[in-house]
C-alpha positions, -999 to 999 in steps of 0.1 A, spaced: -490 -149 777 -513 -158 749 -545 -140 737 -570 -163 754 -575 -192 778 -607 -202 760 -605 -237 746 -620 -229 712 -597 -198 706 -567 -204 683 -535 -199 702 -506 -179 688 -475 -162 703 -478 -125 714 -470 -98 689 -435 -82 694 -416 -53 678 -381 -41 682 -368 -5 680 -335 12 688 -337 42 711 -311 70 709 -289 79 738 -313 92 766 -343 89 743 -373 80 764 -396 52 754 -431 65 747 -460 41 743 -495 49 731 -517 20 739 -553 17 726 -576 -11 740 -610 -15 723 -627 -46 736 -608 -73 718 -581 -52 700 -549 -39 716 -527 -15 696 -493 -3 708 -475 25 691 -438 29 700 -421 63 697 -438 69 664 -414 43 649 -432 9 653 -465 -5 661 -480 -39 671 -516 -50 672 -533 -81 685 -568 -94 691 -574 -107 726 -603 -128 739 -605 -126 777 -621 -158 791 -626 -147 827 -652 -122 839 -625 -104 861 -602 -99 831 -604 -61 832 -568 -51 840 -537 -41 820 -501 -45 830 -468 -33 815 -434 -47 822 -398 -42 811 -379 -71 797 -341 -72 792 -333 -41 812 -345 -18 839 -373 7 832 -390 35 852 -425 47 845 -425 85 844 -461 92 835 -493 75 827 -526 89 813 -557 69 808 -591 76 793 -623 55 791 -637 52 756 -674 58 752 -695 27 744 -709 32 708 -737 7 716 -753 27 744 
């Protein structure tokens, strides 16, 4: 998907990165979402960052998917960031 459905937002392809995992090396993602910035750090080997501009009021979710091979989610931790404007 692209970063926005808003008509005045410039469209560009999603950020991608490629890493090679060692035999039985788990994939570890650290994902930070701060309003319009999404940063993904992959096994301390690579990172990708993108600005997003949600156009729908219910755009509050996040999804992760595997592409090219099967994957299994072993654990997930999430924290809410404190709003600096309050």
